[in-house]
N, C-alpha and C positions, 0 to 999 in steps of 0.2 A: 507722331506718325509722319513719315515722309510723304509729301505729295508728288506724284509723278506727273510730268508734263504730258507725256503721251506714252501709252503702253498698251499693247493688245496681245492677249494670249488666246490661242485657239488650238483645237484638236484637228489635225489634218485628217479628213475623212478617208482618203485613199489609203494612207499608211498607218493610221491610228496612232500618231505620235503627237506630242504637245510641242507647239512652236510659239515663240514669243517675238514680237517686233517692238523695239524700243530705241531710245537714243543710247549711244555708248556711255555718255556721261551719267545718265540715270542709273545704268547698270554697273557703274564704276569700272568701265572697261576702256581700253585704249581706243582712240578714235582715228588713229593713223590711216587705216584703210577706208575710212568714211565715218560720218557722224551717226549713221543709223546701223543697228545690228539686228540680225535675225539669229535666233538661238533655238536650236533643237534641244529642248529641255529633257527629252527622253534620253538623248545620248550625250548631251553636254557639248555640242559643237556650235561654234560661233562664227558668223560671217559678217564682216562690215560691208556697208554699202554707202554710196555717196548721197543717195536720195531715199526718202521714205517709200516712194513708189517701188523702187528696186528691192528694198528690204521686204516689202509686203509681197511682191512677186515671188521672192525666194521662199516665203512662208507657205505659198501654195504648192511648191515643189521642193520640199526639204531634201529629197534625194539628189538635188543639184548641189547641195553643200555638205551633206552628212554621209560619210562612207558607210556607216551602219545602216542608215535608211536605204542606201543603194542595194543592200542585201535582202531587204524585206520582200515578201512575195508579190506585193502589188507595185513594186518600184518599176519605173520606166526602164531601169537598167537590168532588172532581173526578169527575163522573159522565158523562164523555165516552164 
């Protein structure tokens, strides 16, 4: 079994989507946009960040990176 250096998965309470923060290397992803990644597991969207702090901040607002999350009823972008 592979040991991850750092990874955190959480359910975003506002949007009810699963989001993960990890390093691009651990997830086998390109690190060109930054060493850290925020992944919306619900919709399969990935965003690279230069710092762990920025990646974690994006996990709190997945509708900042995921177009499908933007369409959800509780999104800051969907004010219907």
